[in-house]
N, CA, C, O and the ligand as a Tripos MOL2 file, in Angstrom:
@<TRIPOS>MOLECULE
protein
  253   251    64     0     0
PROTEIN
NO_CHARGES

@<TRIPOS>ATOM
      1 N          64.2040  203.1540  252.1050 N.3       1 MET1
      2 CA         64.6220  201.7950  251.5350 C.3       1 MET1
      3 C          66.0290  201.4870  251.7740 C.2       1 MET1
      4 O          66.9140  202.2870  251.4720 O.2       1 MET1
      5 N          66.2690  200.3080  252.3260 N.am      2 THR2
      6 CA         67.6660  199.9190  252.5520 C.3       2 THR2
      7 C          68.0620  198.7720  251.6150 C.2       2 THR2
      8 O          67.2670  197.8770  251.3310 O.2       2 THR2
      9 N          69.2720  198.8230  251.1600 N.am      3 LYS3
     10 CA         69.6970  197.8510  250.1790 C.3       3 LYS3
     11 C          70.3880  196.6250  250.7880 C.2       3 LYS3
     12 O          70.5510  195.5770  250.1630 O.2       3 LYS3
     13 N          70.7980  196.8400  252.0990 N.am      4 THR4
     14 CA         71.5430  195.7920  252.7100 C.3       4 THR4
     15 C          70.6430  194.7270  253.3880 C.2       4 THR4
     16 O          69.5870  195.0580  253.9270 O.2       4 THR4
     17 N          71.0610  193.4900  253.3560 N.am      5 GLY5
     18 CA         70.2720  192.4890  254.0520 C.3       5 GLY5
     19 C          69.1090  191.8420  253.2830 C.2       5 GLY5
     20 O          68.6290  190.7660  253.6380 O.2       5 GLY5
     21 N          68.6790  192.5180  252.2410 N.am      6 ARG6
     22 CA         67.5760  192.0270  251.5170 C.3       6 ARG6
     23 C          67.9900  191.1900  250.3160 C.2       6 ARG6
     24 O          67.3470  190.1830  250.0180 O.2       6 ARG6
     25 N          69.0030  191.5690  249.6550 N.am      7 LEU7
     26 CA         69.4850  190.8390  248.5660 C.3       7 LEU7
     27 C          70.2390  189.5800  248.9300 C.2       7 LEU7
     28 O          71.1080  189.5680  249.8010 O.2       7 LEU7
     29 N          69.8780  188.5380  248.2410 N.am      8 ARG8
     30 CA         70.6120  187.3280  248.4340 C.3       8 ARG8
     31 C          71.7140  187.2360  247.3610 C.2       8 ARG8
     32 O          71.4730  187.2170  246.1540 O.2       8 ARG8
     33 N          72.8910  187.1820  247.8820 N.am      9 GLU9
     34 CA         73.9730  187.1220  246.9740 C.3       9 GLU9
     35 C          74.6620  185.7390  246.8520 C.2       9 GLU9
     36 O          74.6090  184.9130  247.7640 O.2       9 GLU9
     37 N          75.2580  185.5430  245.7790 N.am     10 LYS10
     38 CA         76.0030  184.2470  245.5930 C.3      10 LYS10
     39 C          77.4270  184.5610  245.5620 C.2      10 LYS10
     40 O          77.8210  185.7080  245.3460 O.2      10 LYS10
     41 N          78.2200  183.5650  245.7730 N.am     11 GLN11
     42 CA         79.6820  183.7530  245.6760 C.3      11 GLN11
     43 C          80.2080  183.1510  244.3580 C.2      11 GLN11
     44 O          79.7280  182.1380  243.8510 O.2      11 GLN11
     45 N          81.1860  183.8260  243.8700 N.am     12 CYS12
     46 CA         81.8320  183.3260  242.6160 C.3      12 CYS12
     47 C          82.5880  182.0650  242.9880 C.2      12 CYS12
     48 O          83.3000  182.0610  243.9920 O.2      12 CYS12
     49 N          82.4610  181.0040  242.2240 N.am     13 ASP13
     50 CA         83.1040  179.7370  242.5380 C.3      13 ASP13
     51 C          84.6270  179.8560  242.2770 C.2      13 ASP13
     52 O          85.3570  178.9630  242.7070 O.2      13 ASP13
     53 N          85.1090  180.8250  241.6500 N.am     14 GLU14
     54 CA         86.4610  180.9900  241.3320 C.3      14 GLU14
     55 C          87.2480  181.8200  242.3930 C.2      14 GLU14
     56 O          88.1870  181.3390  243.0270 O.2      14 GLU14
     57 N          86.8220  183.0380  242.5360 N.am     15 CYS15
     58 CA         87.5190  183.9860  243.4390 C.3      15 CYS15
     59 C          86.7660  184.1520  244.7300 C.2      15 CYS15
     60 O          87.3210  184.7610  245.6440 O.2      15 CYS15
     61 N          85.5020  183.6490  244.8980 N.am     16 GLY16
     62 CA         84.8880  183.7440  246.1870 C.3      16 GLY16
     63 C          84.1830  185.0480  246.5060 C.2      16 GLY16
     64 O          83.5830  185.2060  247.5690 O.2      16 GLY16
     65 N          84.2650  185.9870  245.5610 N.am     17 GLU17
     66 CA         83.7380  187.2950  245.6940 C.3      17 GLU17
     67 C          82.1690  187.2150  245.6110 C.2      17 GLU17
     68 O          81.6550  186.4860  244.7630 O.2      17 GLU17
     69 N          81.4480  187.9100  246.4280 N.am     18 THR18
     70 CA         80.0200  187.8970  246.2730 C.3      18 THR18
     71 C          79.5470  188.9020  245.3150 C.2      18 THR18
     72 O          80.0960  189.9980  245.2050 O.2      18 THR18
     73 N          78.5270  188.5360  244.6170 N.am     19 SER19
     74 CA         77.9720  189.4590  243.5560 C.3      19 SER19
     75 C          76.4820  189.2360  243.4390 C.2      19 SER19
     76 O          75.9850  188.1490  243.7340 O.2      19 SER19
     77 N          75.8110  190.2010  243.0340 N.am     20 SER20
     78 CA         74.3620  190.0820  242.8410 C.3      20 SER20
     79 C          74.0630  189.6010  241.3940 C.2      20 SER20
     80 O          72.9200  189.2860  241.0600 O.2      20 SER20
     81 N          75.0820  189.5560  240.5760 N.am     21 VAL21
     82 CA         74.9680  189.0220  239.2290 C.3      21 VAL21
     83 C          76.1510  188.0360  239.0140 C.2      21 VAL21
     84 O          77.3160  188.3860  239.2020 O.2      21 VAL21
     85 N          75.7870  186.7420  238.5980 N.am     22 LEU22
     86 CA         76.8450  185.8100  238.3370 C.3      22 LEU22
     87 C          76.4520  185.1000  237.0020 C.2      22 LEU22
     88 O          75.3060  185.1100  236.5520 O.2      22 LEU22
     89 N          77.4730  184.5100  236.4410 N.am     23 TYR23
     90 CA         77.3070  183.8300  235.1400 C.3      23 TYR23
     91 C          77.3990  182.3420  235.3070 C.2      23 TYR23
     92 O          78.3670  181.8450  235.8830 O.2      23 TYR23
     93 N          76.4180  181.6130  234.8190 N.am     24 ARG24
     94 CA         76.3610  180.1630  235.0160 C.3      24 ARG24
     95 C          77.0770  179.5230  233.8130 C.2      24 ARG24
     96 O          76.6290  179.5840  232.6680 O.2      24 ARG24
     97 N          78.2010  178.9150  234.1480 N.am     25 VAL25
     98 CA         78.9630  178.3770  232.9800 C.3      25 VAL25
     99 C          79.5310  176.8970  233.3480 C.2      25 VAL25
    100 O          79.6270  176.4990  234.5090 O.2      25 VAL25
    101 N          79.8650  176.2000  232.2970 N.am     26 GLN26
    102 CA         80.6300  175.0030  232.4080 C.3      26 GLN26
    103 C          82.0300  175.3020  231.9900 C.2      26 GLN26
    104 O          82.2250  175.9940  230.9910 O.2      26 GLN26
    105 N          82.9830  174.8400  232.6700 N.am     27 ARG27
    106 CA         84.3810  175.2720  232.2890 C.3      27 ARG27
    107 C          85.3570  174.0580  232.1520 C.2      27 ARG27
    108 O          86.5550  174.2360  231.9310 O.2      27 ARG27
    109 N          84.8270  172.8740  232.2870 N.am     28 ASP28
    110 CA         85.6400  171.7170  232.0240 C.3      28 ASP28
    111 C          84.8530  170.5350  231.5650 C.2      28 ASP28
    112 O          83.6410  170.6730  231.3990 O.2      28 ASP28
    113 N          85.4340  169.3790  231.3430 N.am     29 SER29
    114 CA         84.7740  168.2880  230.8240 C.3      29 SER29
    115 C          83.9300  167.5470  231.8100 C.2      29 SER29
    116 O          83.2730  166.5760  231.4330 O.2      29 SER29
    117 N          83.9090  167.9540  233.0650 N.am     30 SER30
    118 CA         83.0980  167.3980  234.1160 C.3      30 SER30
    119 C          81.5410  167.7300  233.8650 C.2      30 SER30
    120 O          80.6310  167.1120  234.4190 O.2      30 SER30
    121 N          81.3620  168.7640  232.9790 N.am     31 LEU31
    122 CA         80.0480  169.2620  232.7350 C.3      31 LEU31
    123 C          79.3110  169.7960  233.9240 C.2      31 LEU31
    124 O          78.0850  169.9070  233.9010 O.2      31 LEU31
    125 N          80.0580  170.1410  234.9950 N.am     32 GLU32
    126 CA         79.5500  170.7390  236.1590 C.3      32 GLU32
    127 C          79.2510  172.2440  235.8940 C.2      32 GLU32
    128 O          80.0230  172.9310  235.2250 O.2      32 GLU32
    129 N          78.1220  172.7240  236.4330 N.am     33 TRP33
    130 CA         77.7940  174.1880  236.3510 C.3      33 TRP33
    131 C          78.4280  174.9040  237.5230 C.2      33 TRP33
    132 O          78.3070  174.4290  238.6520 O.2      33 TRP33
    133 N          79.0810  175.9950  237.3160 N.am     34 VAL34
    134 CA         79.6630  176.8490  238.2760 C.3      34 VAL34
    135 C          79.1300  178.2450  238.0570 C.2      34 VAL34
    136 O          78.7300  178.6120  236.9520 O.2      34 VAL34
    137 N          79.1300  179.0320  239.1470 N.am     35 PHE35
    138 CA         78.7270  180.4380  239.0480 C.3      35 PHE35
    139 C          79.9530  181.2430  239.1250 C.2      35 PHE35
    140 O          80.7090  181.1170  240.0880 O.2      35 PHE35
    141 N          80.2080  182.1130  238.1100 N.am     36 LEU36
    142 CA         81.3420  182.9270  238.1370 C.3      36 LEU36
    143 C          80.9600  184.4330  238.0270 C.2      36 LEU36
    144 O          79.9380  184.7840  237.4380 O.2      36 LEU36
    145 N          81.7860  185.2740  238.5950 N.am     37 CYS37
    146 CA         81.6560  186.6890  238.4970 C.3      37 CYS37
    147 C          81.9990  187.1180  236.9870 C.2      37 CYS37
    148 O          82.4990  186.3150  236.1990 O.2      37 CYS37
    149 N          81.7150  188.3440  236.6710 N.am     38 LEU38
    150 CA         82.1130  188.8060  235.3240 C.3      38 LEU38
    151 C          83.5270  188.5610  234.8670 C.2      38 LEU38
    152 O          83.8100  188.0570  233.7810 O.2      38 LEU38
    153 N          84.4510  188.9800  235.8350 N.am     39 THR39
    154 CA         85.8760  188.9100  235.6280 C.3      39 THR39
    155 C          86.2840  187.4280  235.3880 C.2      39 THR39
    156 O          86.9980  187.1360  234.4290 O.2      39 THR39
    157 N          85.8390  186.5210  236.2400 N.am     40 CYS40
    158 CA         86.2640  185.1700  236.1590 C.3      40 CYS40
    159 C          85.6430  184.4320  234.9440 C.2      40 CYS40
    160 O          86.2820  183.5500  234.3710 O.2      40 CYS40
    161 N          84.3630  184.8020  234.5430 N.am     41 GLN41
    162 CA         83.8610  184.1020  233.4180 C.3      41 GLN41
    163 C          84.5140  184.5960  232.1640 C.2      41 GLN41
    164 O          84.5910  183.8930  231.1560 O.2      41 GLN41
    165 N          84.9820  185.8160  232.2400 N.am     42 GLY42
    166 CA         85.7390  186.3060  231.0410 C.3      42 GLY42
    167 C          87.0240  185.5690  230.8420 C.2      42 GLY42
    168 O          87.4000  185.2280  229.7210 O.2      42 GLY42
    169 N          87.7290  185.3120  231.9940 N.am     43 LYS43
    170 CA         89.0000  184.5660  231.9400 C.3      43 LYS43
    171 C          88.6990  183.0990  231.5130 C.2      43 LYS43
    172 O          89.4170  182.5300  230.6900 O.2      43 LYS43
    173 N          87.6920  182.5360  232.0520 N.am     44 THR44
    174 CA         87.3820  181.1400  231.8010 C.3      44 THR44
    175 C          87.0050  180.9530  230.3670 C.2      44 THR44
    176 O          87.3330  179.8990  229.8220 O.2      44 THR44
    177 N          86.3350  181.8870  229.6830 N.am     45 ALA45
    178 CA         85.8980  181.7510  228.3480 C.3      45 ALA45
    179 C          87.0690  181.7690  227.3920 C.2      45 ALA45
    180 O          86.9550  181.2170  226.2970 O.2      45 ALA45
    181 N          88.1810  182.3720  227.7470 N.am     46 LEU46
    182 CA         89.3190  182.5290  226.9750 C.3      46 LEU46
    183 C          89.9990  181.2210  226.6980 C.2      46 LEU46
    184 O          90.3680  180.5140  227.6360 O.2      46 LEU46
    185 N          90.1820  180.8680  225.4280 N.am     47 ASP47
    186 CA         90.8550  179.6670  224.9460 C.3      47 ASP47
    187 C          90.3880  178.4440  225.7190 C.2      47 ASP47
    188 O          91.1840  177.5810  226.0870 O.2      47 ASP47
    189 N          89.0700  178.3850  225.9590 N.am     48 ASN48
    190 CA         88.5590  177.2170  226.7300 C.3      48 ASN48
    191 C          87.5120  176.4120  225.8680 C.2      48 ASN48
    192 O          86.3740  176.8640  225.7450 O.2      48 ASN48
    193 N          87.8580  175.2940  225.3030 N.am     49 PRO49
    194 CA         86.9420  174.5610  224.3830 C.3      49 PRO49
    195 C          85.8120  174.0090  225.2140 C.2      49 PRO49
    196 O          84.7950  173.6310  224.6310 O.2      49 PRO49
    197 N          85.9050  173.9270  226.5570 N.am     50 HIS50
    198 CA         84.8460  173.3350  227.3080 C.3      50 HIS50
    199 C          83.8360  174.3620  227.7830 C.2      50 HIS50
    200 O          82.7860  174.0120  228.3210 O.2      50 HIS50
    201 N          84.1720  175.6840  227.5710 N.am     51 TYR51
    202 CA         83.3210  176.8000  228.0430 C.3      51 TYR51
    203 C          81.9360  176.7180  227.4910 C.2      51 TYR51
    204 O          81.7700  176.7520  226.2710 O.2      51 TYR51
    205 N          80.9200  176.6110  228.3280 N.am     52 VAL52
    206 CA         79.4960  176.7290  227.9250 C.3      52 VAL52
    207 C          78.8850  177.7740  228.7650 C.2      52 VAL52
    208 O          79.0890  177.8130  229.9790 O.2      52 VAL52
    209 N          78.1070  178.6620  228.1170 N.am     53 TYR53
    210 CA         77.4500  179.7040  228.8570 C.3      53 TYR53
    211 C          76.0510  179.2750  229.0910 C.2      53 TYR53
    212 O          75.3270  178.9390  228.1540 O.2      53 TYR53
    213 N          75.6440  179.2800  230.3750 N.am     54 GLY54
    214 CA         74.2150  178.7350  230.6780 C.3      54 GLY54
    215 C          73.2610  179.7770  231.1760 C.2      54 GLY54
    216 O          72.1950  179.4300  231.6840 O.2      54 GLY54
    217 N          73.5690  180.9490  231.0640 N.am     55 GLY55
    218 CA         72.6340  182.0390  231.5240 C.3      55 GLY55
    219 C          73.2300  182.9040  232.6390 C.2      55 GLY55
    220 O          74.3510  182.6840  233.0980 O.2      55 GLY55
    221 N          72.4390  183.8920  233.0550 N.am     56 THR56
    222 CA         72.8660  184.7810  234.0510 C.3      56 THR56
    223 C          72.0150  184.6340  235.2960 C.2      56 THR56
    224 O          70.7910  184.5230  235.2210 O.2      56 THR56
    225 N          72.6850  184.6340  236.4560 N.am     57 TRP57
    226 CA         71.9370  184.5140  237.6960 C.3      57 TRP57
    227 C          71.9180  185.9440  238.3440 C.2      57 TRP57
    228 O          72.9490  186.6120  238.4280 O.2      57 TRP57
    229 N          70.7330  186.3720  238.7870 N.am     58 LYS58
    230 CA         70.5790  187.5810  239.4900 C.3      58 LYS58
    231 C          69.9360  187.4160  240.8020 C.2      58 LYS58
    232 O          68.9950  186.6340  240.9450 O.2      58 LYS58
    233 N          70.4220  188.1430  241.7920 N.am     59 ALA59
    234 CA         69.8200  188.1680  243.0900 C.3      59 ALA59
    235 C          68.3240  188.5760  242.9190 C.2      59 ALA59
    236 O          67.9930  189.5440  242.2350 O.2      59 ALA59
    237 N          67.4620  187.7950  243.5680 N.am     60 GLN60
    238 CA         66.0920  188.1430  243.5170 C.3      60 GLN60
    239 C          65.6710  189.1390  244.5150 C.2      60 GLN60
    240 O          65.9650  188.9980  245.7020 O.2      60 GLN60
    241 N          64.9820  190.1550  244.0710 N.am     61 LYS61
    242 CA         64.4780  191.1690  245.0000 C.3      61 LYS61
    243 C          63.0750  190.8470  245.3660 C.2      61 LYS61
    244 O          62.2880  190.3540  244.5570 O.2      61 LYS61
    245 N          62.7620  191.1410  246.6370 N.am     62 ARG62
    246 CA         61.4020  190.9930  247.0810 C.3      62 ARG62
    247 C          60.7950  192.3360  246.8450 C.2      62 ARG62
    248 O          61.4710  193.3650  246.8610 O.2      62 ARG62
    249 N          59.4160  192.3100  246.6090 N.am     63 HIS63
    250 CA         58.8600  193.6120  246.5030 C.3      63 HIS63
    251 C          57.4590  193.5440  247.0500 C.2      63 HIS63
    252 O          56.7550  194.5530  247.0720 O.2      63 HIS63
    253 ZN         85.2720  185.6120  240.4450 Zn       64 ZN64
@<TRIPOS>BOND
     1     1     2 1
     2     2     3 1
     3     3     4 2
     4     3     5 am
     5     5     6 1
     6     6     7 1
     7     7     8 2
     8     7     9 am
     9     9    10 1
    10    10    11 1
    11    11    12 2
    12    11    13 am
    13    13    14 1
    14    14    15 1
    15    15    16 2
    16    15    17 am
    17    17    18 1
    18    18    19 1
    19    19    20 2
    20    19    21 am
    21    21    22 1
    22    22    23 1
    23    23    24 2
    24    23    25 am
    25    25    26 1
    26    26    27 1
    27    27    28 2
    28    27    29 am
    29    29    30 1
    30    30    31 1
    31    31    32 2
    32    31    33 am
    33    33    34 1
    34    34    35 1
    35    35    36 2
    36    35    37 am
    37    37    38 1
    38    38    39 1
    39    39    40 2
    40    39    41 am
    41    41    42 1
    42    42    43 1
    43    43    44 2
    44    43    45 am
    45    45    46 1
    46    46    47 1
    47    47    48 2
    48    47    49 am
    49    49    50 1
    50    50    51 1
    51    51    52 2
    52    51    53 am
    53    53    54 1
    54    54    55 1
    55    55    56 2
    56    55    57 am
    57    57    58 1
    58    58    59 1
    59    59    60 2
    60    59    61 am
    61    61    62 1
    62    62    63 1
    63    63    64 2
    64    63    65 am
    65    65    66 1
    66    66    67 1
    67    67    68 2
    68    67    69 am
    69    69    70 1
    70    70    71 1
    71    71    72 2
    72    71    73 am
    73    73    74 1
    74    74    75 1
    75    75    76 2
    76    75    77 am
    77    77    78 1
    78    78    79 1
    79    79    80 2
    80    79    81 am
    81    81    82 1
    82    82    83 1
    83    83    84 2
    84    83    85 am
    85    85    86 1
    86    86    87 1
    87    87    88 2
    88    87    89 am
    89    89    90 1
    90    90    91 1
    91    91    92 2
    92    91    93 am
    93    93    94 1
    94    94    95 1
    95    95    96 2
    96    95    97 am
    97    97    98 1
    98    98    99 1
    99    99   100 2
   100    99   101 am
   101   101   102 1
   102   102   103 1
   103   103   104 2
   104   103   105 am
   105   105   106 1
   106   106   107 1
   107   107   108 2
   108   107   109 am
   109   109   110 1
   110   110   111 1
   111   111   112 2
   112   111   113 am
   113   113   114 1
   114   114   115 1
   115   115   116 2
   116   115   117 am
   117   117   118 1
   118   118   119 1
   119   119   120 2
   120   119   121 am
   121   121   122 1
   122   122   123 1
   123   123   124 2
   124   123   125 am
   125   125   126 1
   126   126   127 1
   127   127   128 2
   128   127   129 am
   129   129   130 1
   130   130   131 1
   131   131   132 2
   132   131   133 am
   133   133   134 1
   134   134   135 1
   135   135   136 2
   136   135   137 am
   137   137   138 1
   138   138   139 1
   139   139   140 2
   140   139   141 am
   141   141   142 1
   142   142   143 1
   143   143   144 2
   144   143   145 am
   145   145   146 1
   146   146   147 1
   147   147   148 2
   148   147   149 am
   149   149   150 1
   150   150   151 1
   151   151   152 2
   152   151   153 am
   153   153   154 1
   154   154   155 1
   155   155   156 2
   156   155   157 am
   157   157   158 1
   158   158   159 1
   159   159   160 2
   160   159   161 am
   161   161   162 1
   162   162   163 1
   163   163   164 2
   164   163   165 am
   165   165   166 1
   166   166   167 1
   167   167   168 2
   168   167   169 am
   169   169   170 1
   170   170   171 1
   171   171   172 2
   172   171   173 am
   173   173   174 1
   174   174   175 1
   175   175   176 2
   176   175   177 am
   177   177   178 1
   178   178   179 1
   179   179   180 2
   180   179   181 am
   181   181   182 1
   182   182   183 1
   183   183   184 2
   184   183   185 am
   185   185   186 1
   186   186   187 1
   187   187   188 2
   188   187   189 am
   189   189   190 1
   190   190   191 1
   191   191   192 2
   192   191   193 am
   193   193   194 1
   194   194   195 1
   195   195   196 2
   196   195   197 am
   197   197   198 1
   198   198   199 1
   199   199   200 2
   200   199   201 am
   201   201   202 1
   202   202   203 1
   203   203   204 2
   204   203   205 am
   205   205   206 1
   206   206   207 1
   207   207   208 2
   208   207   209 am
   209   209   210 1
   210   210   211 1
   211   211   212 2
   212   211   213 am
   213   213   214 1
   214   214   215 1
   215   215   216 2
   216   215   217 am
   217   217   218 1
   218   218   219 1
   219   219   220 2
   220   219   221 am
   221   221   222 1
   222   222   223 1
   223   223   224 2
   224   223   225 am
   225   225   226 1
   226   226   227 1
   227   227   228 2
   228   227   229 am
   229   229   230 1
   230   230   231 1
   231   231   232 2
   232   231   233 am
   233   233   234 1
   234   234   235 1
   235   235   236 2
   236   235   237 am
   237   237   238 1
   238   238   239 1
   239   239   240 2
   240   239   241 am
   241   241   242 1
   242   242   243 1
   243   243   244 2
   244   243   245 am
   245   245   246 1
   246   246   247 1
   247   247   248 2
   248   247   249 am
   249   249   250 1
   250   250   251 1
   251   251   252 2
@<TRIPOS>SUBSTRUCTURE
     1 MET1         2 RESIDUE 1 A MET
     2 THR2         6 RESIDUE 1 A THR
     3 LYS3        10 RESIDUE 1 A LYS
     4 THR4        14 RESIDUE 1 A THR
     5 GLY5        18 RESIDUE 1 A GLY
     6 ARG6        22 RESIDUE 1 A ARG
     7 LEU7        26 RESIDUE 1 A LEU
     8 ARG8        30 RESIDUE 1 A ARG
     9 GLU9        34 RESIDUE 1 A GLU
    10 LYS10       38 RESIDUE 1 A LYS
    11 GLN11       42 RESIDUE 1 A GLN
    12 CYS12       46 RESIDUE 1 A CYS
    13 ASP13       50 RESIDUE 1 A ASP
    14 GLU14       54 RESIDUE 1 A GLU
    15 CYS15       58 RESIDUE 1 A CYS
    16 GLY16       62 RESIDUE 1 A GLY
    17 GLU17       66 RESIDUE 1 A GLU
    18 THR18       70 RESIDUE 1 A THR
    19 SER19       74 RESIDUE 1 A SER
    20 SER20       78 RESIDUE 1 A SER
    21 VAL21       82 RESIDUE 1 A VAL
    22 LEU22       86 RESIDUE 1 A LEU
    23 TYR23       90 RESIDUE 1 A TYR
    24 ARG24       94 RESIDUE 1 A ARG
    25 VAL25       98 RESIDUE 1 A VAL
    26 GLN26      102 RESIDUE 1 A GLN
    27 ARG27      106 RESIDUE 1 A ARG
    28 ASP28      110 RESIDUE 1 A ASP
    29 SER29      114 RESIDUE 1 A SER
    30 SER30      118 RESIDUE 1 A SER
    31 LEU31      122 RESIDUE 1 A LEU
    32 GLU32      126 RESIDUE 1 A GLU
    33 TRP33      130 RESIDUE 1 A TRP
    34 VAL34      134 RESIDUE 1 A VAL
    35 PHE35      138 RESIDUE 1 A PHE
    36 LEU36      142 RESIDUE 1 A LEU
    37 CYS37      146 RESIDUE 1 A CYS
    38 LEU38      150 RESIDUE 1 A LEU
    39 THR39      154 RESIDUE 1 A THR
    40 CYS40      158 RESIDUE 1 A CYS
    41 GLN41      162 RESIDUE 1 A GLN
    42 GLY42      166 RESIDUE 1 A GLY
    43 LYS43      170 RESIDUE 1 A LYS
    44 THR44      174 RESIDUE 1 A THR
    45 ALA45      178 RESIDUE 1 A ALA
    46 LEU46      182 RESIDUE 1 A LEU
    47 ASP47      186 RESIDUE 1 A ASP
    48 ASN48      190 RESIDUE 1 A ASN
    49 PRO49      194 RESIDUE 1 A PRO
    50 HIS50      198 RESIDUE 1 A HIS
    51 TYR51      202 RESIDUE 1 A TYR
    52 VAL52      206 RESIDUE 1 A VAL
    53 TYR53      210 RESIDUE 1 A TYR
    54 GLY54      214 RESIDUE 1 A GLY
    55 GLY55      218 RESIDUE 1 A GLY
    56 THR56      222 RESIDUE 1 A THR
    57 TRP57      226 RESIDUE 1 A TRP
    58 LYS58      230 RESIDUE 1 A LYS
    59 ALA59      234 RESIDUE 1 A ALA
    60 GLN60      238 RESIDUE 1 A GLN
    61 LYS61      242 RESIDUE 1 A LYS
    62 ARG62      246 RESIDUE 1 A ARG
    63 HIS63      250 RESIDUE 1 A HIS
    64 ZN64       253 GROUP 0 **** ****
């Protein structure tokens, strides 16, 4: 079983790092949803009245 090439990864909208798990959040008054990695969503949540958590995105595995 190989792990490479099968997983569809998304990029963090903040730092651009790819991850198989991202957090769907709103971070400003535009009410736009962005996908952030764990690190960035932690920073975004801090002191942010616009922060809304919308769930977790995970790369889907085929089986
Ligand atoms: Zn990030």
